[in-house]
Structure formats: structure tokens, C-alpha cells
DSSP file (Angstrom, degrees, kcal/mol; ACC not computed):
  #  RESIDUE AA STRUCTURE BP1 BP2  ACC     N-H-->O    O-->H-N    N-H-->O    O-->H-N    TCO  KAPPA ALPHA  PHI   PSI    X-CA   Y-CA   Z-CA
    1    1 A X              0   0    0      0, 0.0     2,-0.1     0, 0.0     0, 0.0   0.000 360.0 360.0 360.0 145.5 -101.6   56.4   85.3
    2    2 A X        -     0   0    0      1,-0.1     3,-0.1     3,-0.0     0, 0.0  -0.376 360.0-115.4 -76.5 150.0 -101.6   53.7   82.6
    3    3 A X        -     0   0    0      1,-0.2    -1,-0.1    -2,-0.1     0, 0.0  -0.075  58.1 -51.7 -78.1-171.7  -98.5   52.0   81.4
    4    4 A X        -     0   0    0      1,-0.1     2,-0.3     0, 0.0    -1,-0.2  -0.276  62.2-115.2 -63.3 142.8  -97.2   52.3   77.8
    5    5 A X        -     0   0    0     -3,-0.1     2,-0.4     1,-0.1    -1,-0.1  -0.590  22.9-129.1 -82.5 137.5  -99.8   51.5   75.2
    6    6 A X        -     0   0    0     -2,-0.3     2,-0.2     1,-0.0    -1,-0.1  -0.712  24.2-124.8 -88.5 132.5  -99.2   48.5   73.1
    7    7 A X        -     0   0    0     -2,-0.4    -1,-0.0     2,-0.1     0, 0.0  -0.489   3.3-145.6 -75.1 143.4  -99.4   49.1   69.4
    8    8 A X  S    S+     0   0    0     -2,-0.2     2,-0.5     2,-0.0    -1,-0.1   0.573  81.1  86.0 -76.8 -13.1 -101.8   47.1   67.2
    9    9 A X        -     0   0    0      2,-0.0     2,-0.5     0, 0.0    -2,-0.1  -0.779  60.2-174.0 -97.1 121.8  -99.4   47.3   64.3
   10   10 A X        -     0   0    0     -2,-0.5     2,-0.3     5,-0.0    -2,-0.0  -0.981  15.2-143.1-123.4 134.2  -96.6   44.5   64.4
   11   11 A X    >>  -     0   0    0     -2,-0.5     3,-2.5     1,-0.1     4,-0.6  -0.650  26.3-111.6 -89.7 149.5  -93.9   44.7   61.9
   12   12 A X  G >4 S+     0   0    0      1,-0.3     3,-0.7    -2,-0.3     6,-0.2   0.829 116.7  49.8 -54.2 -34.9  -92.6   41.3   60.5
   13   13 A X  G 34 S+     0   0    0      1,-0.2    -1,-0.3     3,-0.1     3,-0.1   0.555 100.0  66.8 -82.1  -4.1  -89.2   41.7   62.2
   14   14 A X  G <4 S+     0   0    0     -3,-2.5     2,-0.4     1,-0.2    -1,-0.2   0.650 109.1  27.7 -89.5 -13.4  -90.7   42.5   65.6
   15   15 A X  S X< S-     0   0    0     -3,-0.7     3,-1.1    -4,-0.6     4,-0.3  -0.911  72.3-142.6-152.2 116.6  -92.3   39.0   66.2
   16   16 A X  T 3  S+     0   0    0     -2,-0.4    -3,-0.1     1,-0.2    -4,-0.0  -0.593  88.8  13.5 -81.4 142.8  -91.2   35.7   64.9
   17   17 A X  T 3> S+     0   0    0     -2,-0.3     4,-1.9    -5,-0.1    -1,-0.2   0.664  85.4 124.4  73.9  15.1  -94.0   33.4   63.9
   18   18 A X  H <> S+     0   0    0     -3,-1.1     4,-2.9    -6,-0.2     5,-0.2   0.876  71.7  54.4 -74.9 -34.1  -96.7   36.1   64.0
   19   19 A X  H  > S+     0   0    0     -4,-0.3     4,-2.0     2,-0.2    -1,-0.2   0.856 108.7  49.0 -63.9 -33.7  -97.8   35.4   60.5
   20   20 A X  H  > S+     0   0    0      2,-0.2     4,-2.3     1,-0.2     5,-0.2   0.923 112.4  48.6 -77.6 -45.1  -98.3   31.7   61.4
   21   21 A X  H  X S+     0   0    0     -4,-1.9     4,-3.2     2,-0.2     5,-0.2   0.937 112.2  48.1 -56.5 -45.6 -100.3   32.6   64.5
   22   22 A X  H  X S+     0   0    0     -4,-2.9     4,-2.5     1,-0.2     6,-0.3   0.938 111.3  51.7 -63.2 -44.7 -102.5   35.1   62.5
   23   23 A X  H  <>S+     0   0    0     -4,-2.0     6,-1.1    -5,-0.2     5,-0.9   0.874 114.8  41.3 -61.5 -39.5 -103.1   32.4   59.9
   24   24 A X  H ><5S+     0   0    0     -4,-2.3     3,-1.0     2,-0.2    -2,-0.2   0.935 116.8  48.6 -67.9 -50.3 -104.2   29.8   62.5
   25   25 A X  H 3<5S+     0   0    0     -4,-3.2    -2,-0.2     1,-0.2    -3,-0.2   0.874 111.9  47.5 -62.2 -40.2 -106.3   32.3   64.5
   26   26 A X  T 3<5S-     0   0    0     -4,-2.5    -1,-0.2    -5,-0.2    -2,-0.2   0.395 108.5-119.3 -88.6   4.1 -108.2   33.8   61.5
   27   27 A X  T X 5S+     0   0    0     -3,-1.0     3,-1.5    -4,-0.2     4,-0.3   0.560  72.0 132.0  77.0   7.2 -109.0   30.4   60.0
   28   28 A X  T > < +     0   0    0     -5,-0.9     3,-2.2    -6,-0.3     4,-0.3   0.772  56.1  75.2 -66.3 -25.5 -107.2   31.0   56.8
   29   29 A X  T >> S+     0   0    0     -6,-1.1     3,-1.2     1,-0.3     4,-0.6   0.687  79.9  73.0 -64.4 -19.6 -105.5   27.8   56.9
   30   30 A X  H <> S+     0   0    0     -3,-1.5     4,-0.7     1,-0.2    -1,-0.3   0.783  91.1  59.6 -62.1 -28.1 -108.7   26.1   55.9
   31   31 A X  H <> S+     0   0    0     -3,-2.2     4,-2.1    -4,-0.3    -1,-0.2   0.598  87.6  74.3 -83.9  -8.6 -108.2   27.5   52.4
   32   32 A X  H <> S+     0   0    0     -3,-1.2     4,-2.7    -4,-0.3     5,-0.2   0.914  93.8  49.7 -70.9 -46.9 -104.8   25.7   51.7
   33   33 A X  H  X S+     0   0    0     -4,-0.6     4,-2.3    -3,-0.2    -1,-0.2   0.856 111.3  51.3 -65.9 -30.8 -106.2   22.2   51.2
   34   34 A X  H  X S+     0   0    0     -4,-0.7     4,-3.0     2,-0.2     5,-0.2   0.965 113.6  43.8 -63.3 -52.1 -108.8   23.7   48.7
   35   35 A X  H  X S+     0   0    0     -4,-2.1     4,-2.2     1,-0.2    -2,-0.2   0.935 116.0  46.8 -66.2 -41.2 -106.1   25.5   46.7
   36   36 A X  H  X S+     0   0    0     -4,-2.7     4,-2.2     2,-0.2    -1,-0.2   0.951 113.7  49.5 -60.6 -50.1 -103.6   22.5   46.8
   37   37 A X  H  X S+     0   0    0     -4,-2.3     4,-2.3     1,-0.2    -2,-0.2   0.926 111.6  47.9 -54.1 -51.1 -106.4   20.1   45.7
   38   38 A X  H  X S+     0   0    0     -4,-3.0     4,-2.5     1,-0.2    -1,-0.2   0.897 109.7  52.7 -61.6 -38.7 -107.5   22.3   42.9
   39   39 A X  H  X S+     0   0    0     -4,-2.2     4,-2.4    -5,-0.2    -1,-0.2   0.885 109.8  48.4 -65.2 -37.7 -104.0   22.7   41.7
   40   40 A X  H  X S+     0   0    0     -4,-2.2     4,-1.6     2,-0.2    -1,-0.2   0.868 111.5  50.5 -67.2 -37.9 -103.5   18.9   41.7
   41   41 A X  H  X S+     0   0    0     -4,-2.3     4,-2.7     2,-0.2    -2,-0.2   0.940 112.6  45.1 -58.4 -53.5 -106.8   18.4   39.8
   42   42 A X  H  X S+     0   0    0     -4,-2.5     4,-2.8     1,-0.2    -2,-0.2   0.925 112.9  50.6 -62.1 -42.2 -105.8   21.0   37.2
   43   43 A X  H  X S+     0   0    0     -4,-2.4     4,-2.2     2,-0.2    -1,-0.2   0.847 109.2  51.7 -65.9 -30.7 -102.3   19.6   36.8
   44   44 A X  H  X S+     0   0    0     -4,-1.6     4,-2.9     2,-0.2     5,-0.3   0.944 111.8  48.0 -68.0 -50.5 -103.8   16.0   36.4
   45   45 A X  H  X S+     0   0    0     -4,-2.7     4,-2.2     1,-0.2    -2,-0.2   0.909 110.8  48.1 -62.6 -41.1 -106.1   17.3   33.6
   46   46 A X  H  X S+     0   0    0     -4,-2.8     4,-2.1     1,-0.2    -1,-0.2   0.921 111.4  52.8 -65.0 -41.2 -103.4   19.1   31.8
   47   47 A X  H  X S+     0   0    0     -4,-2.2     4,-2.1     2,-0.2    -2,-0.2   0.888 110.2  47.6 -54.3 -45.8 -101.2   16.0   32.1
   48   48 A X  H  X S+     0   0    0     -4,-2.9     4,-3.0     1,-0.2    -1,-0.2   0.906 109.7  51.5 -66.1 -38.6 -103.8   13.9   30.6
   49   49 A X  H  X S+     0   0    0     -4,-2.2     4,-2.1    -5,-0.3    -2,-0.2   0.908 109.7  50.0 -68.8 -37.8 -104.5   16.2   27.8
   50   50 A X  H  X S+     0   0    0     -4,-2.1     4,-2.4     2,-0.2    -1,-0.2   0.884 110.3  51.4 -58.9 -43.5 -100.8   16.4   26.8
   51   51 A X  H  X S+     0   0    0     -4,-2.1     4,-2.8     1,-0.2     5,-0.2   0.932 109.3  49.1 -67.2 -41.7 -100.6   12.6   26.9
   52   52 A X  H  X S+     0   0    0     -4,-3.0     4,-1.8     1,-0.2    -2,-0.2   0.924 112.6  48.8 -63.9 -37.2 -103.7   12.3   24.5
   53   53 A X  H  X S+     0   0    0     -4,-2.1     4,-2.0    -5,-0.2    -1,-0.2   0.886 109.7  51.1 -63.5 -36.5 -102.2   14.9   22.2
   54   54 A X  H  X S+     0   0    0     -4,-2.4     4,-2.4     2,-0.2    50,-0.4   0.879 110.9  50.1 -70.0 -35.5  -98.7   13.0   22.2
   55   55 A X  H  X S+     0   0    0     -4,-2.8     4,-1.9     1,-0.2    -1,-0.2   0.880 110.3  49.1 -67.1 -31.6 -100.7    9.8   21.3
   56   56 A X  H  X S+     0   0    0     -4,-1.8     4,-1.7    -5,-0.2    -2,-0.2   0.914 111.8  49.2 -72.1 -42.7 -102.5   11.5   18.4
   57   57 A X  H  X S+     0   0    0     -4,-2.0     4,-1.6     1,-0.2    -2,-0.2   0.910 111.6  48.6 -65.8 -44.4  -99.3   12.8   17.1
   58   58 A X  H  X S+     0   0    0     -4,-2.4     4,-2.3     1,-0.2    -2,-0.2   0.901 109.7  52.7 -59.8 -43.4  -97.6    9.4   17.3
   59   59 A X  H  X S+     0   0    0     -4,-1.9     4,-2.0     1,-0.2    -1,-0.2   0.822 108.1  50.9 -67.8 -34.3 -100.5    7.7   15.6
   60   60 A X  H  X S+     0   0    0     -4,-1.7     4,-1.7     2,-0.2    -1,-0.2   0.870 109.0  49.3 -78.1 -26.5 -100.3   10.2   12.8
   61   61 A X  H  X S+     0   0    0     -4,-1.6     4,-2.1     2,-0.2    -2,-0.2   0.900 110.6  53.2 -72.0 -38.6  -96.5    9.6   12.3
   62   62 A X  H  X S+     0   0    0     -4,-2.3     4,-2.0     1,-0.2    -2,-0.2   0.894 106.7  51.6 -62.6 -38.7  -97.3    5.8   12.3
   63   63 A X  H  X S+     0   0    0     -4,-2.0     4,-2.1     2,-0.2    -1,-0.2   0.868 107.7  52.7 -64.7 -37.4  -99.8    6.3    9.6
   64   64 A X  H  X S+     0   0    0     -4,-1.7     4,-2.0     1,-0.2    -2,-0.2   0.878 108.6  49.6 -63.2 -37.7  -97.2    8.2    7.5
   65   65 A X  H  X S+     0   0    0     -4,-2.1     4,-2.3     2,-0.2    -2,-0.2   0.880 107.6  54.0 -71.7 -34.1  -94.9    5.4    7.9
   66   66 A X  H  X S+     0   0    0     -4,-2.0     4,-2.5     2,-0.2    -2,-0.2   0.925 109.0  50.2 -55.1 -47.6  -97.7    2.9    6.7
   67   67 A X  H  X S+     0   0    0     -4,-2.1     4,-1.8     1,-0.2    -1,-0.2   0.908 110.2  48.5 -65.3 -43.0  -98.2    5.0    3.7
   68   68 A X  H  X S+     0   0    0     -4,-2.0     4,-2.5     1,-0.2    -1,-0.2   0.873 110.9  52.6 -62.2 -38.3  -94.4    5.0    3.0
   69   69 A X  H  X S+     0   0    0     -4,-2.3     4,-2.3     1,-0.2    -2,-0.2   0.885 107.8  50.0 -65.0 -39.6  -94.3    1.2    3.5
   70   70 A X  H  X S+     0   0    0     -4,-2.5     4,-1.4     2,-0.2    -1,-0.2   0.843 110.6  49.7 -67.0 -33.1  -97.1    0.6    1.0
   71   71 A X  H  X S+     0   0    0     -4,-1.8     4,-2.2     2,-0.2     5,-0.2   0.913 111.6  49.4 -70.1 -45.1  -95.4    2.8   -1.6
   72   72 A X  H  X S+     0   0    0     -4,-2.5     4,-3.2     1,-0.2     6,-0.4   0.914 109.6  50.0 -56.8 -42.9  -92.2    0.9   -1.1
   73   73 A X  H  X S+     0   0    0     -4,-2.3     4,-2.0     1,-0.2    -1,-0.2   0.857 109.8  52.2 -71.3 -28.8  -93.8   -2.4   -1.4
   74   74 A X  H  < S+     0   0    0     -4,-1.4    -1,-0.2     2,-0.2    -2,-0.2   0.874 114.1  42.3 -61.7 -41.4  -95.5   -1.3   -4.6
   75   75 A X  H  < S+     0   0    0     -4,-2.2    -2,-0.2     1,-0.1    -3,-0.2   0.920 131.1  22.5 -70.7 -49.6  -92.2   -0.2   -6.1
   76   76 A X  H  < S-     0   0    0     -4,-3.2    -3,-0.2     2,-0.3    -2,-0.2   0.539  91.2-129.5-101.5  -8.0  -90.1   -3.2   -5.0
   77   77 A X  S  < S+     0   0    0     -4,-2.0     2,-0.3    -5,-0.3    -4,-0.2   0.669  79.9  73.7  62.6  18.9  -92.5   -5.9   -4.4
   78   78 A X  S    S-     0   0    0     -6,-0.4    -2,-0.3    -5,-0.1    -1,-0.2  -0.933  85.7 -92.3-147.4 171.6  -91.1   -6.6   -1.0
   79   79 A X        -     0   0    0     -2,-0.3     2,-0.2    34,-0.1     3,-0.0  -0.524  48.4-101.9 -80.7 155.6  -90.9   -5.2    2.6
   80   80 A X        -     0   0    0     -2,-0.2    33,-0.2     1,-0.1    -1,-0.1  -0.582  21.0-135.9 -70.6 143.8  -88.0   -3.0    3.6
   81   81 A X  S    S+     0   0    0     -2,-0.2     2,-0.3     1,-0.1    -1,-0.1   0.877  84.8   3.4 -67.6 -40.2  -85.4   -4.7    5.5
   82   82 A X  S >  S-     0   0    0      1,-0.1     3,-0.8    30,-0.1     4,-0.3  -0.865  76.7-106.8-137.9 171.3  -85.2   -1.8    8.0
   83   83 A X  T >> S+     0   0    0     -2,-0.3     3,-2.0     1,-0.2     4,-0.5   0.850 117.5  64.6 -72.4 -30.4  -86.9    1.6    8.6
   84   84 A X  H 3> S+     0   0    0      1,-0.3     4,-2.4     2,-0.2     3,-0.5   0.682  87.6  70.3 -67.1 -17.0  -83.7    3.3    7.2
   85   85 A X  H <4 S+     0   0    0     -3,-0.8    -1,-0.3     1,-0.3    -2,-0.2   0.701  92.3  57.6 -75.2 -20.7  -84.4    1.7    3.8
   86   86 A X  H <4 S+     0   0    0     -3,-2.0    10,-2.0    -4,-0.3    11,-1.4   0.704 108.8  46.2 -79.9 -16.7  -87.4    4.0    3.5
   87   87 A X  H  < S+     0   0    0     -4,-0.5     2,-0.3    -3,-0.5    -2,-0.2   0.841 130.6  18.0 -87.4 -43.2  -85.1    6.9    3.9
   88   88 A X  S  < S-     0   0    0     -4,-2.4    -1,-0.2     7,-0.1    -2,-0.1  -0.707  81.1-168.3-136.6  81.6  -82.4    5.6    1.3
   89   89 A X    >   -     0   0    0      5,-0.6     3,-0.8    -2,-0.3     2,-0.3  -0.292  34.2 -86.8 -62.8 157.8  -83.9    2.9   -0.9
   90   90 A X  T 3  S-     0   0    0      1,-0.2    -1,-0.1    -5,-0.1     3,-0.1  -0.467  98.7  -9.0 -66.2 129.4  -81.6    0.8   -3.1
   91   91 A X  T 3  S+     0   0    0     -2,-0.3     2,-0.3     1,-0.1    -1,-0.2   0.605 112.7  91.5  67.3  17.5  -80.7    2.1   -6.5
   92   92 A X    <   -     0   0    0     -3,-0.8    -1,-0.1     2,-0.1    -3,-0.0  -0.937  66.2-141.1-136.2 161.2  -83.1    5.1   -6.6
   93   93 A X  S    S+     0   0    0     -2,-0.3     2,-0.2    -3,-0.1    -1,-0.1   0.540  72.7  98.9 -95.6  -7.7  -82.9    8.7   -5.7
   94   94 A X        -     0   0    0     -6,-0.0    -5,-0.6     2,-0.0     2,-0.4  -0.490  57.5-152.9 -84.2 150.8  -86.4    8.9   -4.3
   95   95 A X        -     0   0    0     -2,-0.2    -8,-0.2     1,-0.1     3,-0.1  -0.915  14.1-157.3-118.7 145.7  -87.2    8.7   -0.6
   96   96 A X  S    S+     0   0    0    -10,-2.0     2,-0.3    -2,-0.4    -9,-0.2   0.732  87.3  31.0 -88.5 -29.4  -90.3    7.5    1.0
   97   97 A X        -     0   0    0    -11,-1.4    -1,-0.2     1,-0.1     3,-0.1  -0.970  67.2-147.4-128.8 148.9  -89.7    9.4    4.2
   98   98 A X  S    S+     0   0    0     -2,-0.3     2,-0.3     1,-0.2    -1,-0.1   0.810  82.6   4.3 -84.4 -31.3  -87.8   12.7    4.6
   99   99 A X  S    S-     0   0    0      3,-0.0     2,-0.3     0, 0.0    -1,-0.2  -0.937  95.5 -74.4-145.7 163.6  -86.4   12.0    8.0
  100  100 A X        -     0   0    0     -2,-0.3     2,-0.3     1,-0.1   -16,-0.1  -0.474  58.4-118.5 -61.6 122.5  -86.2    9.1   10.5
  101  101 A X        -     0   0    0     -2,-0.3     8,-1.3   -18,-0.1     2,-0.3  -0.517  34.3-173.2 -80.5 133.7  -89.7    9.0   12.1
  102  102 A X  B     -A  108   0A   0     -2,-0.3     6,-0.2     6,-0.2   -41,-0.1  -0.863  20.7-123.8-114.3 145.1  -89.9    9.6   15.8
  103  103 A X    >   -     0   0    0      4,-3.3     3,-1.8    -2,-0.3   -48,-0.1  -0.256  45.4 -86.4 -78.5-172.2  -92.8    9.3   18.1
  104  104 A X  T 3  S+     0   0    0    -50,-0.4    -1,-0.1     1,-0.3   -49,-0.1   0.616 128.3  54.3 -70.1 -16.8  -93.9   12.2   20.2
  105  105 A X  T 3  S-     0   0    0      2,-0.1    -1,-0.3   -51,-0.1     3,-0.1   0.271 120.6-104.5-101.5  13.0  -91.5   11.3   23.0
  106  106 A X  S <  S+     0   0    0     -3,-1.8     2,-0.2     1,-0.3    -2,-0.1   0.404  76.6 132.7  85.8  -0.2  -88.5   11.3   20.7
  107  107 A X        -     0   0    0     21,-0.1    -4,-3.3     1,-0.1    -1,-0.3  -0.566  59.9-110.3 -82.8 145.7  -88.1    7.6   20.4
  108  108 A X  B     -A  102   0A   0     -6,-0.2    19,-0.5    -2,-0.2    -6,-0.2  -0.352  34.9-114.9 -68.9 159.2  -87.6    5.9   17.0
  109  109 A X        -     0   0    0     -8,-1.3     2,-0.4    17,-0.1    17,-0.2  -0.531  21.1-134.0 -91.8 162.0  -90.4    3.7   15.7
  110  110 A X  E     -B  125   0B   0     15,-2.9    15,-2.6    -2,-0.2     2,-0.3  -0.962  17.6-162.7-119.3 133.6  -90.2   -0.1   15.2
  111  111 A X  E     -B  124   0B   0     -2,-0.4     2,-0.4    13,-0.2    13,-0.2  -0.875  11.7-174.0-119.3 148.4  -91.4   -2.0   12.0
  112  112 A X  E     -B  123   0B   0     11,-2.0    11,-2.2    -2,-0.3     2,-0.5  -0.926  21.1-147.7-141.6 111.4  -92.1   -5.6   11.4
  113  113 A X  E    S+B  122   0B   0     -2,-0.4     9,-0.2     9,-0.2     2,-0.1  -0.968  88.8  32.5-128.3 120.6  -92.9   -6.4    7.7
  114  114 A X  S    S-     0   0    0      7,-0.6     8,-0.3    -2,-0.5     5,-0.2   0.507 108.3-130.1 -67.3 145.1  -94.9   -8.7    7.2
  115  115 A X        -     0   0    0      6,-1.7    -2,-0.1     3,-1.2     6,-0.1  -0.320  12.0-141.0 -73.4 151.0  -96.6   -7.8   10.4
  116  116 A X  S    S+     0   0    0      1,-0.1     3,-0.3     2,-0.1    -1,-0.1   0.874 110.5  31.1 -69.6 -37.9  -97.6  -10.2   13.2
  117  117 A X  S    S+     0   0    0      1,-0.2     2,-0.3     2,-0.0    -1,-0.1   0.729 132.9  35.3 -95.8 -26.3 -101.0   -8.3   13.7
  118  118 A X    >   +     0   0    0      1,-0.1     3,-2.2     3,-0.1    -3,-1.2  -0.683  67.8 178.0-130.1  79.0 -101.3   -7.3    9.9
  119  119 A X  T 3  S+     0   0    0     -2,-0.3    -1,-0.1    -3,-0.3    -5,-0.1   0.728  83.8  49.3 -56.7 -22.6  -99.9  -10.2    7.8
  120  120 A X  T 3  S+     0   0    0     -6,-0.1    -1,-0.3     2,-0.1     2,-0.1   0.558 126.6  17.0 -84.8 -11.3 -100.7   -8.5    4.6
  121  121 A X  S <  S-     0   0    0     -3,-2.2    -6,-1.7    -6,-0.1    -7,-0.6  -0.125  94.3 -76.9-129.7-134.9  -99.1   -5.2    5.7
  122  122 A X  E     -B  113   0B   0     -8,-0.3     2,-0.5    -9,-0.2    -9,-0.2  -0.981  23.2-124.6-139.8 149.9  -96.7   -4.1    8.4
  123  123 A X  E     -B  112   0B   0    -11,-2.2   -11,-2.0    -2,-0.3     2,-0.5  -0.878  23.6-173.9 -91.6 127.0  -96.7   -3.5   12.2
  124  124 A X  E     -B  111   0B   0     -2,-0.5     2,-0.4    16,-0.3   -13,-0.2  -0.998  12.6-178.3-119.0 125.9  -95.4   -0.1   13.1
  125  125 A X  E     -B  110   0B   0    -15,-2.6   -15,-2.9    -2,-0.5     2,-0.4  -0.939  21.6-154.3-135.2 142.5  -95.0    0.3   16.8
  126  126 A X  B     -C  139   0C   0     13,-2.6    13,-1.9    -2,-0.4   -17,-0.1  -0.939  22.0-135.2-107.4 136.6  -94.0    3.1   19.2
  127  127 A X      > -     0   0    0    -19,-0.5     5,-0.5    -2,-0.4     3,-0.4   0.711  47.3-138.3 -69.0 -12.9  -92.5    2.2   22.6
  128  128 A X  T > 5 -     0   0    0      1,-0.2     3,-1.1     3,-0.2    -1,-0.2  -0.359  45.2 -38.1  88.0-170.4  -94.8    4.9   24.1
  129  129 A X  T 3 5S+     0   0    0      8,-0.4    -1,-0.2     1,-0.3    -2,-0.1   0.826 135.9  57.2 -62.5 -29.7  -94.0    7.4   26.8
  130  130 A X  T 3 5S-     0   0    0     -3,-0.4    -1,-0.3     2,-0.1    -2,-0.2   0.753  96.7-138.3 -73.9 -21.6  -91.8    4.9   28.7
  131  131 A X  T < 5 +     0   0    0     -3,-1.1     2,-0.5     1,-0.2    -3,-0.2   0.536  68.4 112.9  72.2   6.7  -89.6    4.2   25.8
  132  132 A X    > < -     0   0    0     -5,-0.5     3,-1.8     1,-0.1     5,-0.3  -0.957  58.4-155.7-114.3 114.3  -89.7    0.6   26.6
  133  133 A X  T 3  S+     0   0    0     -2,-0.5     5,-0.1     1,-0.3    -1,-0.1   0.702  94.8  63.4 -65.7 -16.5  -91.3   -1.9   24.3
  134  134 A X  T 3  S+     0   0    0      3,-0.1    -1,-0.3     2,-0.0     2,-0.1   0.627  88.5  90.1 -82.4 -10.8  -91.9   -4.4   27.3
  135  135 A X  S X  S-     0   0    0     -3,-1.8     3,-0.6    -8,-0.1    -4,-0.0  -0.473  86.5-121.5 -81.2 159.8  -94.2   -1.7   29.0
  136  136 A X  T 3  S+     0   0    0      1,-0.2    -1,-0.1    -2,-0.1    -3,-0.1   0.278  94.9  85.5 -84.5  11.7  -97.9   -1.7   28.3
  137  137 A X  T 3   +     0   0    0     -5,-0.3    -8,-0.4   -10,-0.2    -1,-0.2   0.189  57.0 138.7 -99.5  19.6  -97.9    1.8   27.0
  138  138 A X    <   -     0   0    0     -3,-0.6     2,-0.5   -10,-0.1   -11,-0.2  -0.210  43.2-142.7 -66.4 158.4  -97.0    1.0   23.4
  139  139 A X  B      C  126   0C   0    -13,-1.9   -13,-2.6     1,-0.1   -11,-0.1  -0.979 360.0 360.0-122.3 125.8  -98.7    2.9   20.6
  140  140 A X              0   0    0     -2,-0.5   -16,-0.3   -15,-0.2    -1,-0.1   0.379 360.0 360.0-120.5 360.0  -99.7    1.1   17.3
């Protein structure tokens, strides 16, 4: 007479590590690098698209500040001493900007008037994603 028959159904709590053995035996483990690689490529693509969008948004804010600077210079015949002077100009009730302009990363912009790169206008610069003007990721 034959001994007790072994069941082909194994419940998770009956055998520790059975899922890993099954995974290795059936060759399913080859799928893992493909899935991880695909996730990394998609994540990199999304990150690059978000960065491009943030740079575009920052450049739009810089253009708005340039327009406010031009209007200020037409009204006063000089450059503003600071960016805050565009928010609260001297002796007038009008404002050239509604709020302090920030780049897409939440950092304030920096102005230099007259500009080093644009002597007839002004330089408006964002510190970029790093928030540090000494890094090479500045946006102008």
C-alpha cells in the first residue's frame, strides 16, 4: 500500500520561501529587470518634462518682470533700486507687479539694472532648481 499522498496545493503558511523557489524555477525573475528598467525610463522622462515645464514657467515670470522694469523706467527715467520697488514704487499708488515674482521652484528672482548682459535694459535671473546662483542651472 502506498503512503500518504502529498497535495499539490501549498498554502502560504505551510512552506516558508515557497514563493521565491517558484519564482526562480518558473523563470519569472527575468521579468523583474525589464519592469524596473521600464519604470526608471518612464520616471526619467517624466522628470525631464517637469523640469522643462518649470523652466518655461520661470522664463514667463522673467518676461513679466522685464515688462514691469521697462514700464518703471519709462515712468521714472531710472532703474528700480530693488525688485520691491516694482511692488511699491515711490510717491505713486500704481504697482508694476502684483506680488513678489518667484521662479517655479519658489525662489525670488534677482535683478541687476542696468544689466551686465543687457546694458540698455536689465538682467533678471533665477537661481534655478538648485536655488544657488553659483550653480550652472540659472535661468535668464
